[in-house]
Legacy VTK file of the C-alpha trace (Angstrom):
# vtk DataFile Version 3.0
C-alpha trace
ASCII
DATASET POLYDATA
POINTS 180 float
114.569 128.023 115.594
115.582 125.371 112.600
118.804 124.436 114.480
116.884 123.254 117.748
114.410 121.190 115.601
117.318 119.529 114.115
119.210 118.998 117.454
115.710 117.827 119.211
115.311 115.315 115.974
118.965 113.738 116.543
118.331 113.507 120.210
115.173 111.714 119.924
116.253 109.795 117.240
119.591 108.664 119.368
116.743 107.663 122.122
114.717 105.851 120.017
117.406 103.971 118.524
119.588 103.043 121.384
123.687 103.405 122.105
125.503 104.432 118.578
128.982 106.007 118.206
128.383 108.680 115.796
125.180 107.578 114.629
125.997 104.180 114.159
124.133 101.050 115.379
125.835 98.588 117.734
123.631 95.552 118.013
125.264 94.866 121.447
123.896 98.213 122.640
120.272 97.696 121.717
117.503 96.960 123.993
115.563 94.083 123.887
112.667 96.249 122.244
114.745 97.413 119.588
117.301 94.553 118.458
115.000 92.233 116.479
114.808 93.395 112.627
117.457 95.909 113.427
120.792 96.158 111.185
124.024 97.155 112.109
126.069 99.844 111.092
128.260 97.035 109.248
125.222 95.841 107.705
125.106 92.623 109.807
121.437 92.053 111.261
121.260 92.077 114.890
119.367 88.973 116.810
117.820 88.778 120.059
119.440 86.023 122.266
118.065 84.680 125.471
119.738 83.240 128.246
119.467 82.020 131.929
121.303 84.081 134.310
122.738 82.999 137.712
119.745 82.906 139.634
117.592 80.584 136.950
116.054 84.091 135.274
115.774 84.450 131.481
117.855 87.548 130.419
117.812 88.874 126.714
121.148 90.173 125.173
121.352 91.927 121.424
124.163 90.373 119.376
125.398 91.047 115.935
124.747 87.987 113.813
126.892 86.910 110.791
123.749 87.276 108.158
124.696 90.427 105.799
122.076 92.558 104.726
122.753 93.877 100.855
122.109 97.547 100.359
120.909 98.304 103.893
122.764 99.249 107.226
122.424 101.304 110.554
118.461 100.582 110.552
116.228 99.869 113.231
112.580 98.652 112.006
109.790 100.419 112.447
106.898 99.913 114.700
104.696 100.498 111.610
106.527 97.938 109.514
106.636 95.330 112.697
102.685 95.434 113.203
101.994 95.650 109.043
104.256 92.573 108.697
102.814 90.648 112.120
106.244 89.826 113.528
107.231 89.864 117.110
109.683 92.431 118.051
110.696 90.200 120.847
111.490 87.213 118.713
114.767 85.449 119.627
116.888 83.804 117.070
116.655 84.127 113.270
114.299 81.512 112.185
111.984 80.476 109.223
109.325 78.911 111.249
106.798 82.048 110.591
106.961 80.601 107.001
105.044 77.630 108.077
101.861 79.601 109.507
99.395 80.530 107.122
98.498 83.824 108.905
102.148 84.751 108.798
102.605 84.295 105.048
99.057 86.375 104.613
100.244 89.267 106.653
103.949 89.181 104.935
102.325 89.012 101.661
99.962 91.927 102.089
100.715 95.218 100.373
101.524 97.152 103.600
104.003 94.838 104.370
105.408 93.184 101.110
105.497 96.677 99.459
106.529 99.098 102.460
108.868 97.088 104.693
111.891 96.128 102.491
113.802 94.955 105.519
111.396 92.463 106.999
110.671 91.092 103.453
114.275 90.768 102.409
114.646 88.739 105.885
112.027 86.386 104.740
112.883 86.266 101.271
116.297 84.827 102.295
115.045 82.925 105.109
112.981 81.274 102.094
115.696 80.801 99.807
117.573 79.040 102.591
114.769 76.630 102.696
114.445 76.286 98.875
111.351 78.304 98.427
110.748 81.086 96.484
108.883 84.141 98.570
107.453 85.898 95.626
106.219 82.766 94.477
104.817 81.659 97.508
103.140 85.395 97.756
101.699 84.807 94.420
100.561 81.542 95.283
98.721 82.878 98.464
96.925 85.336 96.625
95.541 83.002 94.073
95.273 79.851 96.337
96.229 80.056 99.837
95.584 76.240 100.826
97.681 75.078 97.940
100.345 77.489 98.955
100.849 76.224 102.628
100.550 72.632 100.922
103.666 73.318 98.351
105.613 74.902 101.220
104.995 71.969 103.842
105.861 69.322 101.100
109.477 71.394 100.292
110.527 70.765 103.799
110.865 74.626 104.524
111.317 75.779 107.952
113.246 73.441 110.015
114.649 75.743 112.241
117.173 78.719 113.087
119.513 79.887 110.900
122.952 79.016 111.526
126.412 80.277 110.398
126.266 77.986 107.133
123.020 79.515 105.940
124.297 83.052 106.652
126.830 82.520 103.840
124.127 81.462 101.615
121.953 84.722 102.627
125.000 87.059 102.159
125.571 85.808 98.661
121.935 85.901 97.408
120.471 89.494 97.554
117.057 89.539 97.107
115.247 91.912 94.636
113.932 93.808 97.412
117.113 95.405 98.453
117.605 98.905 98.728
LINES 1 181
180 0 1 2 3 4 5 6 7 8 9 10 11 12 13 14 15 16 17 18 19 20 21 22 23 24 25 26 27 28 29 30 31 32 33 34 35 36 37 38 39 40 41 42 43 44 45 46 47 48 49 50 51 52 53 54 55 56 57 58 59 60 61 62 63 64 65 66 67 68 69 70 71 72 73 74 75 76 77 78 79 80 81 82 83 84 85 86 87 88 89 90 91 92 93 94 95 96 97 98 99 100 101 102 103 104 105 106 107 108 109 110 111 112 113 114 115 116 117 118 119 120 121 122 123 124 125 126 127 128 129 130 131 132 133 134 135 136 137 138 139 140 141 142 143 144 145 146 147 148 149 150 151 152 153 154 155 156 157 158 159 160 161 162 163 164 165 166 167 168 169 170 171 172 173 174 175 176 177 178 179
């Protein structure tokens, strides 16, 4: 009976996580619904990209980015963390734009996200570093004075756009205190 449960769990895990080789997550094999906030078996973030097909229809492809995650690999973010952190599972690219939205900061800094979802927090920590902002400081400011936190962030010039390959070198060299 126990073996049947293990087999059932393994089969459902494979179904939920997408195509894998020996349990290894390969970004290019993930569906649109599992791509964003996933980490491949090599420790690189998966990124959802959109493109226009020959008929002009928008299609989506999951790709492996050059952004390395320290101390975490082979992970697809849970729906619970996606909801708790207020992120969009269908977001394309990797962008610091959410750092400019007051509601996004409130949700990201909330205990259900900040304390229980290290993958999403680590991503935003590194995005903030790339913009010259400290996420822990921003969250502390948010808790003590939400309006000043946004003013400080806006004056820093943060959240200028998608992360490029230059920024990915910075992220792979700057592990966050949230690394597992």
